[in-house]
C-alpha positions in Angstrom: 15.4 -93.0 101.9 18.8 -93.6 103.5 21.5 -94.8 101.1 25.0 -95.3 102.5 26.8 -96.9 99.6 27.2 -96.0 96.0 29.4 -96.8 93.0 30.3 -94.1 90.5 32.6 -93.6 87.5 34.3 -90.3 86.9 36.4 -89.0 84.0 38.4 -85.8 84.0 38.3 -83.6 80.9 40.7 -84.2 78.0 43.2 -81.5 77.2 42.6 -79.4 74.1 44.6 -80.0 70.9 47.3 -77.6 69.8 46.7 -75.6 66.7 48.7 -75.4 63.4 48.5 -71.9 62.1 50.8 -69.4 60.3 50.7 -65.6 60.4 49.4 -64.2 57.1 49.2 -60.4 56.7 49.8 -58.1 53.8 53.4 -56.9 53.4 54.6 -59.4 56.0 56.0 -62.4 54.1 56.9 -65.5 56.0 55.0 -64.5 59.1 55.9 -67.7 60.9 53.9 -70.2 63.0 51.4 -68.8 65.5 49.3 -71.8 66.5 48.2 -71.6 70.2 48.3 -74.4 72.8 45.2 -76.3 73.9 43.6 -75.7 77.3 43.9 -78.1 80.2 40.9 -80.4 81.0 38.9 -79.9 84.1 39.6 -81.9 87.3 37.0 -84.0 89.2 36.9 -83.2 92.9 34.8 -84.7 95.6 33.7 -82.4 98.5 32.0 -83.0 101.8 28.8 -80.8 102.1 26.8 -80.3 105.2 23.7 -79.9 103.0 23.7 -83.7 102.4 23.0 -86.6 104.7 22.7 -89.6 102.3 24.2 -90.9 99.0 20.7 -91.2 97.5 21.6 -88.8 94.6 24.0 -91.4 93.2 21.2 -93.9 92.8 20.0 -91.9 89.8 23.3 -90.7 88.4 26.6 -92.7 88.4 28.7 -91.3 85.6 30.4 -87.9 85.9 32.6 -86.1 83.5 34.3 -82.7 83.7 34.7 -80.2 80.8 37.5 -80.7 78.3 39.9 -78.0 77.4 39.4 -75.9 74.3 41.6 -76.4 71.3 44.3 -73.8 70.5 43.6 -71.2 67.9 45.6 -69.1 65.4 47.3 -65.8 66.4 48.8 -67.5 69.4 45.5 -67.8 71.1 45.5 -70.6 73.7 42.4 -72.6 74.4 40.4 -72.0 77.6 40.9 -74.5 80.4 37.9 -76.8 81.1 35.9 -76.1 84.2 36.5 -78.4 87.2 33.6 -80.6 88.3 32.8 -80.8 92.0 30.8 -83.8 93.3 29.3 -83.2 96.7 28.8 -86.0 99.3 27.7 -86.0 103.0 30.4 -85.6 105.7 31.6 -88.9 106.8 32.0 -90.4 103.3 34.9 -92.7 102.6 36.1 -92.5 99.0 37.7 -95.7 97.7 39.3 -96.3 94.3 38.7 -99.5 92.5 42.0 -100.9 91.1 42.2 -100.7 87.3 42.5 -104.4 86.7 39.1 -105.1 88.4 36.9 -102.4 86.9 35.0 -105.0 84.8 34.2 -107.0 87.9 33.4 -103.8 89.7 30.6 -103.2 87.2 29.4 -106.7 87.9 29.4 -105.9 91.7 32.0 -108.6 92.6 34.8 -106.4 93.9 36.5 -107.4 97.2 37.7 -104.9 99.8 41.3 -105.9 99.1 40.9 -104.7 95.6 40.1 -101.2 96.6 42.3 -98.4 98.0 41.1 -95.6 100.3 41.7 -92.2 98.6 40.2 -90.0 101.3 37.9 -89.9 104.4 35.9 -86.8 104.1 34.8 -86.0 107.7 34.5 -82.3 107.9 32.3 -80.1 105.7 34.3 -78.4 102.9 37.0 -81.1 102.9 38.0 -81.9 99.3 40.0 -84.5 97.4 40.8 -84.5 93.7 40.0 -88.0 92.3 40.8 -87.4 88.6 43.1 -84.8 87.1 42.4 -83.3 83.7 44.7 -83.9 80.7 47.3 -81.3 79.7 46.6 -79.3 76.6 48.7 -80.0 73.5 51.3 -77.5 72.2 50.6 -75.5 69.1 53.1 -75.3 66.2 54.4 -72.0 67.5 56.0 -74.0 70.4 58.0 -76.1 67.9 59.7 -73.2 66.1 63.5 -73.3 66.1 66.5 -72.1 64.1 66.4 -75.3 62.1 62.6 -75.7 61.9 61.2 -72.2 61.1 57.9 -73.4 59.7 56.7 -76.4 61.8 53.5 -78.0 60.6 53.0 -80.2 63.6 51.1 -79.8 66.9 50.3 -82.0 69.8 47.1 -83.6 70.7 45.8 -83.0 74.2 46.3 -85.6 76.8 43.3 -87.7 77.9 41.8 -87.0 81.3 42.1 -89.6 84.1 39.2 -92.1 84.4 38.5 -93.9 87.6 35.8 -96.1 89.2 35.0 -95.2 92.8 33.1 -96.7 95.7 31.5 -94.2 98.2 30.8 -95.4 101.7 29.0 -93.3 104.2 29.8 -93.7 107.9 27.5 -91.8 110.1 29.2 -89.3 112.4 27.6 -89.7 115.9 28.8 -89.7 119.5 27.1 -92.9 120.5 25.9 -95.9 118.5 23.1 -98.1 119.7 23.8 -101.8 119.2 22.2 -105.0 120.3 20.1 -107.9 119.1 16.9 -107.2 117.1 13.9 -106.3 119.3 16.2 -105.3 122.2 14.4 -101.9 122.4 17.0 -99.7 120.7 14.4 -97.7 118.7 12.2 -97.1 121.7 15.1 -95.8 123.8 16.3 -93.5 121.0 12.8 -92.0 120.8 12.8 -91.5 124.6 16.3 -90.0 124.8 16.2 -87.8 121.8 14.1 -86.0 119.2 14.2 -88.9 116.8 11.1 -90.8 115.8 12.2 -94.2 114.4 9.7 -97.0 113.6 8.9 -99.0 116.7 7.0 -102.4 116.6 6.8 -105.6 118.5 8.7 -107.7 116.0 12.5 -108.0 115.1 14.2 -105.9 112.4 11.8 -103.0 112.5 14.9 -100.7 112.0 16.1 -101.2 108.4 18.2 -98.1 108.2 20.2 -96.0 110.8 18.4 -93.2 112.6 20.1 -90.2 114.2 18.8 -88.3 117.2 20.1 -85.4 119.3 20.0 -85.7 123.1 20.3 -82.4 125.0 21.3 -81.6 128.5 24.1 -80.1 130.7 24.5 -77.4 128.0 25.7 -80.1 125.6 24.3 -82.0 122.7 25.1 -85.6 122.0 24.3 -87.3 118.7 22.8 -90.8 119.0 22.6 -93.3 116.2 20.3 -96.3 116.2 21.9 -99.0 114.1 19.9 -102.0 112.8 19.9 -105.1 115.0 22.9 -107.4 114.9 22.8 -111.2 115.0 25.4 -113.9 115.3 27.5 -114.0 112.2 26.8 -110.4 111.2 30.5 -109.7 110.4 30.3 -112.5 107.8 27.2 -111.0 106.1 24.3 -112.5 108.0 21.3 -110.4 108.7 21.6 -106.6 108.3 24.6 -106.1 110.7 27.5 -106.3 108.2 25.8 -103.6 106.1 25.6 -101.2 109.1 28.5 -102.1 111.3 30.7 -99.5 109.6 28.5 -96.8 111.1 29.5 -97.9 114.6 33.2 -97.4 113.6 32.7 -93.7 113.5 31.1 -93.4 116.9 33.1 -92.3 120.0 31.3 -94.8 122.2 28.7 -97.6 122.2 25.4 -98.0 124.0 25.0 -101.8 124.2 21.3 -102.5 124.8 20.5 -105.9 126.1 17.0 -107.5 126.4 17.2 -108.5 130.0 14.3 -111.0 129.5 16.5 -113.0 127.1 16.2 -113.6 123.3 15.7 -116.8 121.3 16.2 -119.0 124.4 19.6 -117.5 125.4 20.4 -115.7 128.6 21.1 -111.9 128.5 24.8 -112.6 129.2 25.1 -115.0 126.2 23.5 -112.4 124.0 25.9 -109.7 125.3 28.9 -111.9 124.5 27.7 -112.8 121.0 27.2 -109.1 120.0 30.6 -108.1 121.4 32.3 -111.0 119.6 30.7 -109.7 116.4 32.0 -106.2 116.9 35.5 -107.4 117.6 35.4 -109.8 114.6 34.5 -106.9 112.4 37.0 -104.5 113.8 39.4 -105.1 116.8 39.3 -101.4 117.6 35.8 -101.9 119.1 37.5 -103.8 122.0 38.9 -100.5 123.3 35.8 -98.4 122.6 33.8 -96.9 125.5 30.8 -99.1 126.1 27.8 -98.5 128.3 25.6 -101.5 129.1 21.8 -100.9 129.2 19.7 -103.7 130.7 16.4 -103.0 129.0 12.8 -104.2 129.7 13.2 -104.1 133.5 9.4 -103.8 133.7 9.1 -107.5 132.8 9.2 -110.1 135.6 11.8 -112.4 133.9 14.0 -109.4 133.3 14.0 -108.5 137.0 15.0 -112.1 137.9 18.0 -111.9 135.5 19.2 -108.5 136.6 21.3 -109.6 139.6 23.3 -112.3 137.8 23.8 -110.2 134.7 25.0 -107.2 136.6 27.3 -109.3 138.8 28.9 -111.0 135.8 29.6 -107.7 133.9 30.8 -105.7 136.9 33.6 -108.3 137.2 34.6 -107.3 133.7 34.6 -103.6 134.5 31.2 -102.7 133.1 28.4 -100.8 134.8 25.0 -102.0 134.1 22.2 -99.5 133.9 18.7 -101.1 134.3 16.0 -99.2 132.4 12.5 -99.7 130.8 12.0 -98.0 127.5 8.2 -98.5 127.9 7.7 -97.1 131.5 10.7 -94.7 131.5 12.2 -96.3 134.6 15.9 -95.6 134.8 16.1 -93.2 131.9 17.2 -90.3 134.0 20.1 -92.3 135.4 21.0 -93.4 131.9 21.1 -89.8 130.7 23.3 -88.7 133.6 25.7 -91.6 132.9 25.9 -90.8 129.2 26.8 -87.1 129.9 29.2 -88.1 132.7 31.1 -90.5 130.6 31.2 -88.4 127.5 32.3 -85.3 129.5 35.4 -87.2 130.7 36.7 -90.3 129.0 35.5 -89.5 125.5 37.3 -86.1 125.5 40.6 -87.9 126.2 40.1 -89.9 123.0 39.6 -86.8 120.8 
């Protein structure tokens, strides 16, 4: 199961308390204070791990707490520091902190984006961020000894560890993201271009979660991501698009797949414009993203009739249209060559 969002609560370890103790040995009167300090509480760290690809583990556990520091002891023995806790997440995970005054609403799942702050974007394996620091240990009474207070009977309590509510969002790391209306043929093309085997059927919304595939050629590998179909209003929460649009943010380029036979009574050009408007409404950065246009289902008669007008309209806007058929395989070799050509030149300039 692919899970790309999770809410967790973390608490760093409390510091150990300082100790009140006095040295007591035969023939040594007034031995003086010898209470040790408490140990520091463990920190909570989030680390990107290449062994993980989804946030599903956080569906079964959402509360994490690191070890507290040991209390100080007599004979000036300091308490042991608590062990740090490392929480591992997939590369590409964005860690967001929920502001303290909205934690209650966070529990009720009514937190807005503006009420969260990004702590870290963990892209590379091994990348870490400390999300909660452990409390300091309290000082024992030996630390309070002075010329005027030679037998202090006070010690400090350890500080409490930091506590924070976090939202984890996974954005897939891929070179190219497949976008388009439902039933445009994205899953079929992914299966033909790569080693992925997504679900393929003749009805819309067969893809309910992103799929990754690897396309090999020209001594290179390109990671492809099939994202669930977008519809008009996706950036406002309609359909599945708003849930998965963030995965397209991480891609270096976009493969816009258009059903050349039309969809729901609209022309291919109208469908193209609607999807592009959704992308730009979600994030203006998509306007400058590399975009290859794939005119799919060219094996259908109505698609062949629409090809000329569609290609002419988009060529005026600077796009190149690549006609293909995911079913018959027509045009797939040209599509592969274009993908490698574009990503060997323009994409490298963006890195």
